[in-house]
VEXLOKOL-439771 format. One line per field, with one value per residue (C-alpha): residue in one letter; z, x, y. Coordinates in steps of 0.02 Angstrom, whole numbers. Layout:
BEGIN
resn <- (a, ...) .
c3 <- (Z, ...) .
c1 <- (X, ...) .
c2 <- (Y, ...) .
This chain:
BEGIN
resn <- (x, x, x, x, x, x, x, x, x, x, x, x, x, x, x, x, x, x, x, x, x, x, x, x, x, x, x, x, x, x, x, x, x, x, x, x, x, x, x, x, x, x, x, x, x, x, x, x, x, x, x, x, x, x, x, x, x, x, x, x, x, x, x, x, x, x, x, x, x, x, x, x, x, x, x, x, x, x, x, x, x, x, x, x, x, x, x, x, x, x, x, x, x, x, x, x, x, x, x, x, x, x, x, x, x, x, x, x, x, x, x, x, x, x, x, x, x, x, x, x, x, x, x, x, x, x, x, x, x, x, x, x, x, x, x, x, x, x, x, x, x, x, x, x, x, x, x, x, x, x, x, x, x, x, x, x, x, x, x, x, x, x, x, x, x, x, x, x, x, x, x, x, x, x, x, x, x, x, x, x, x, x, x, x, x, x, x, x, x, x, x, x, x, x, x, x, x, x, x, x, x, x, x, x, x, x, x, x, x, x, x, x, x, x, x, x, x, x, x, x, x, x, x, x, x, x, x, x, x, x, x, x, x, x, x, x, x, x, x, x, x, x, x, x, x, x, x, x, x, x, x, x, x, x, x, x, x, x, x, x, x, x, x, x, x, x, x, x, x, x, x, x, x, x, x, x, x, x, x, x, x, x, x, x, x, x, x, x, x, x, x, x, x, x, x, x, x, x, x, x, x, x, x, x, x) .
c3 <- (0, -42, 52, 40, -75, 50, 173, 38, -48, 14, 105, -15, -27, 85, 224, 209, 213, 378, 446, 395, 472, 644, 636, 566, 400, 325, 371, 229, 211, 138, 153, 159, 168, 212, 372, 355, 484, 486, 431, 515, 472, 353, 436, 360, 421, 379, 396, 410, 399, 486, 456, 528, 625, 561, 641, 629, 635, 610, 536, 569, 457, 464, 275, 232, 146, 184, 370, 479, 631, 797, 893, 993, 934, 887, 1053, 1147, 1069, 1106, 1287, 1310, 1237, 1342, 1499, 1465, 1427, 1616, 1651, 1619, 1628, 1461, 1303, 1188, 1048, 1092, 1028, 905, 836, 792, 668, 741, 622, 467, 446, 373, 324, 207, 353, 544, 590, 731, 711, 833, 852, 779, 898, 857, 823, 731, 775, 772, 733, 698, 828, 831, 1021, 1066, 1251, 1268, 1155, 1265, 1419, 1338, 1298, 1478, 1556, 1442, 1487, 1673, 1653, 1566, 1700, 1837, 1775, 1898, 1799, 1848, 1863, 1700, 1598, 1475, 1429, 1513, 1430, 1299, 1202, 1016, 909, 775, 860, 809, 835, 812, 806, 645, 511, 515, 700, 762, 935, 902, 1079, 1150, 1038, 1090, 1271, 1235, 1146, 1291, 1415, 1314, 1325, 1514, 1618, 1625, 1784, 1913, 1936, 1974, 1828, 1765, 1616, 1469, 1301, 1232, 1072, 1153, 1036, 961, 811, 927, 1022, 948, 974, 956, 964, 1105, 1203, 1190, 1126, 1124, 1130, 995, 936, 1087, 994, 1106, 1273, 1417, 1600, 1611, 1686, 1662, 1588, 1436, 1379, 1429, 1334, 1179, 1169, 1201, 1060, 940, 1004, 975, 795, 769, 856, 935, 1108, 1197, 1171, 1219, 1380, 1415, 1400, 1527, 1647, 1643, 1665, 1821, 1884, 1830, 1878, 1750, 1615, 1538, 1520, 1432, 1325, 1260, 1239, 1132, 1025, 998, 969, 867, 724, 597, 414, 257, 198, 356, 297, 207, 375, 437, 273, 275, 451, 384, 421, 245, 305, 390, 298, 350, 388, 506, 596, 611, 685, 813, 865, 876, 997, 1096, 1118, 1167, 1299, 1371, 1374, 1472, 1608, 1641, 1811) .
c1 <- (0, 61, 31, -155, -182, -297, -154, -35, -154, -154, -308, -438, -465, -619, -523, -377, -499, -566, -389, -355, -519, -459, -343, -459, -538, -375, -269, -202, -121, 53, 128, 67, 173, 136, 210, 275, 248, 59, -53, -224, -249, -177, -52, 1, 110, 25, 87, -40, 4, -103, -27, 148, 116, 155, 66, 152, 17, -21, -185, -240, -382, -462, -475, -446, -598, -541, -513, -644, -576, -592, -743, -706, -528, -559, -644, -507, -365, -454, -483, -303, -225, -342, -295, -107, -107, -121, 41, 220, 301, 241, 275, 123, 41, -89, -264, -319, -483, -576, -710, -775, -921, -828, -950, -817, -680, -674, -651, -653, -506, -401, -294, -151, 11, 170, 311, 495, 586, 566, 542, 697, 685, 869, 965, 1153, 1162, 1042, 1084, 1035, 885, 815, 844, 745, 600, 597, 602, 464, 353, 384, 325, 166, 125, 155, 14, -131, -280, -451, -581, -672, -574, -523, -595, -538, -407, -463, -350, -327, -446, -328, -321, -232, -352, -218, -30, 32, 96, 266, 297, 433, 351, 167, 147, 198, 70, -68, -26, -28, -196, -270, -209, -284, -455, -451, -510, -387, -284, -338, -193, -180, -212, -118, -129, -86, -35, -88, 14, 181, 321, 471, 370, 265, 412, 494, 675, 759, 945, 976, 819, 640, 541, 367, 250, 116, -34, -149, -296, -303, -256, -343, -344, -249, -105, 70, 115, 7, 126, 282, 226, 172, 339, 430, 341, 390, 568, 577, 522, 647, 799, 764, 724, 880, 834, 654, 712, 832, 688, 585, 731, 762, 579, 569, 448, 267, 133, 82, 205, 213, 23, 19, 169, 64, -90, 10, 85, -80, -189, -72, -63, 78, 49, 157, 54, 104, 283, 244, 207, 383, 461, 359, 424, 602, 653, 667, 790, 652, 574, 424, 538, 646, 495, 407, 561, 580, 397, 405, 552, 462, 307, 409, 502, 343, 253, 397, 369, 188, 153) .
c2 <- (0, 175, 336, 377, 524, 610, 639, 701, 821, 1001, 1064, 1138, 1328, 1329, 1242, 1362, 1508, 1441, 1434, 1614, 1676, 1624, 1775, 1907, 1958, 2019, 1868, 1759, 1590, 1613, 1439, 1259, 1103, 924, 852, 674, 537, 548, 407, 415, 599, 728, 846, 1011, 1152, 1316, 1494, 1635, 1818, 1948, 2118, 2113, 1951, 1777, 1629, 1458, 1324, 1140, 1081, 902, 838, 667, 663, 480, 404, 227, 253, 335, 427, 338, 404, 560, 592, 774, 810, 717, 814, 978, 927, 868, 1026, 1134, 1037, 1041, 1227, 1250, 1156, 1210, 1039, 968, 1070, 1046, 1143, 1275, 1241, 1376, 1308, 1149, 1102, 939, 918, 982, 1126, 1241, 1118, 968, 847, 854, 964, 1032, 1189, 1215, 1311, 1236, 1195, 1210, 1049, 884, 702, 594, 408, 376, 476, 496, 487, 347, 357, 540, 511, 372, 481, 622, 505, 443, 617, 683, 535, 562, 741, 684, 557, 687, 799, 810, 748, 816, 679, 639, 766, 631, 460, 300, 192, 68, -53, -26, -126, -195, -364, -524, -669, -801, -810, -727, -845, -762, -796, -911, -912, -952, -1017, -848, -762, -881, -845, -659, -668, -766, -635, -492, -574, -569, -419, -275, -269, -141, -20, 167, 284, 437, 553, 440, 507, 338, 352, 394, 344, 435, 494, 603, 679, 834, 884, 1053, 1024, 901, 943, 882, 1031, 956, 808, 806, 703, 698, 621, 467, 544, 459, 410, 248, 148, 217, 48, 89, 226, 131, -23, 72, 160, -4, -91, 49, 53, -135, -109, 33, -40, -209, -274, -210, -26, -62, -144, -1, 124, 25, 10, 197, 239, 130, -2, 5, -122, -252, -198, -372, -376, -208, -256, -400, -292, -170, -308, -398, -245, -135, -257, -279, -315, -298, -150, -55, -31, 133, 216, 184, 236, 397, 428, 420, 240, 175, 43, -54, -200, -303, -449, -346, -274, -442, -526, -387, -387, -577, -566, -430, -540, -692, -592, -517, -684, -759, -627, -676, -752) .
């Protein structure tokens, strides 16, 4: 599968006019460019000029015709950005506007400020990079979350129903699938990003400059974010880096269970490879990723009581 055309195509004139109107009747869009490393929604960097002021923005649009947005994602991102605007510890975009029902835009949309920095999926200094990922996640989990501000955690729904044909450890997968069908463990909840992985962490120089994509933020166990990042680190670099990340973060209850939940419910298919290539890791093949996820599942299954 190639990159869907809907996420590559620039926003239509009516949508750009809506963006400009957020800054007054004389504001104008002067630059539009697509942001890579986005697959569920179209992401574009947009510059708007209003007199002498230039506004640096990001527009997220759920424009794919073959993939409906998960229920509530627009509302959730708005709620999360509004909540986090009150805290200094987590650098996030500022919410500018939203068109939840696509009344003025071509698809449900969120408009936000654009942070400095870029994601880094192939760092030069892996040690400092892992440290930065850990510290940013600690700051997220330290946010005091008002009751019912965000929805409760739910596993992803892209579920393996049987061990994948490419697995060398089908028994570990069957054990993982069995565990994911059991009730979720009862553990304390924190603010969860829910899609915390290196592609959603921005760097400016050697410092983390922001955490983006809050569409699935929720109240959930800290292990949810740790496990999701671990699974992605395993795909990017292998199990050793994923384990190092967990060791540096520190103990979290039921990590092995959520490791398995992430592996079983995130899915992995040959047509997924374009996402990783679009994110800049063109060295990854399906065979490499499958072998690494397989090892990750086997290791997590071995930790089950």
